[in-house]
N, C-alpha and C positions, 0 to 999 in steps of 0.2 A: 381349602388353606385358612389356615389360622394365619395373625396378624406378625407370631413370631416366625413361622414358615414362609410367609411370604417378604419380609424382610432378611430372611438369610440368603437370598439369590442377590446377588451385585445386580444384575438387569432389573428385577423388581426394584430395587433401590434406586437406581440411576430413572426408571421412570416415574415413581412417585417424588424424585427429587424436580425432575422435568415438569409434571403436573401440577407440582405445590408452585414453582416459580412462575407460571403461568397463571394460576389464580390468584397469585399475589398480583402481579400486573396488574389482572384484569380490575382486583379491587381495588389498587392504589391508582388507578385510571377512574375509576367510577368516583373516586374520593378527589380527584383531580390534585393529585399531588406532584404528579408530572407537568403541572404547569410551572413548577420549580425552575424546569431546563433540563429535567434528564428525561433521555428520550426512551420509550418504552419499545424500539426495535431492536433496543441492545439485548432484552429478555428475551424476545424473539428467537431470536439466534440460539439458542438453548435447546428449541423444537426441533430444529434442523439434525442435532448430534443424536435424534432418536434412532435415525438411518445406521448407527455404530450399530444397533442390534442385529441388522442382518449380516453383517460380517460373520455370525455363528453357521449360519444356516447355506449364506452361498459362497461356494468354494471359489467361484471364478471371481468373484468381488474380493475374497481375502488374498486369491493368487494376486490380481492386480494391485491392490494397497501393498501388499509384502514387496513386490518390482516397482513399487513407487519408493518405496524405504528404502531399499536398495540403490536405487539410483541418485538419492542424494547427495551422498557421498561424492560421487562424480558431479554434479550438480553444484557445489561448494567450490568445487575447483575452476570450476568455471565463470562463478559469480566473482572470485577474490580476482583470478583476470581481468574481469569487464570492470572492476571496482578498480585496480591500478591502471587501468587503461583511461577509464573517467577522471582518474586524481591526473594523470599526466597532462591529459587534456584539458582538466580546469587549469593548472597552473601554468599552462601556456596560454591559455584565454587571458587569464586576469593579466599575464604579458602584454599579449599581442592588443587587447580588446577592452582594457580596462578605463582607458578616459577616450570611449567611442562615444559619439554623441546620441542619445536618444533619439527612437524613431516611432513608428509606430508598434511594433513588434518587441524590439529593445527596450523597454522601460524597464520602470523600479523593482518590477516583480523578477522580470528576466533580463538580466544584464551582465558583465564580466569585471563588475566592480571591486567585486572581494570574492575569495574562496569558494564561500557556501554559495552564495549567488551562482558563480560558474559552475559549480559542481550541479545544482539544482536545474540550472538553464541545460547543461549539458545533462544530464535524464528525463529533461522535459524534451527535449531532440529528437534524442533516442527512441521516444516515443514515437514520434513523429509529430508532435504536438507544434505546427507553426514554426517549424526548422527553417524555412524555405523564407518564412517571413525574417525570420531572425537574419540568416545568411543576408538577406538585402539590406536590411539596417546596419548591419557590421560592416555594408561595405560602399560606407560614403567618403566620396570624395569632396574634395574643393572644388565649388566653392559654398557647400550646404557645411562645412564646416573649415575650423579654423586649422592649420596646416600645423604640426607638432604638437597642438593644444588639447582636440578633440576629434582628431580625424584620424 
């Protein structure tokens, strides 16, 4: 193969790009440019893209990817419903728990003081991250709080 025939194939061009990015990452790491704050792990993600070359040869894998792409439309409907339910509960959370006193789990990162914090707290709780601790902190009763103020 000559250079022109090599670059006529889109997969050869794809491989060349991945190898070139890997070499640039290696050279920049040796020169220690990454000390400025750029993470070289970002460039390693490009190496994973080589797996997509297998789609040509593996019929079963191609069928699975096609099925996954077809299911995205139904998944988008489910995600929209989940977003709407979370939106409604975030508004209710701000209304009901906006003034609750902070505890061990209900803190400045996870609270219901404004809509954005309430929404992210609910997403955090949906993933199972300390949902029970946030629930117990939201159940505060007098004398641990001032009735009508932060209770």
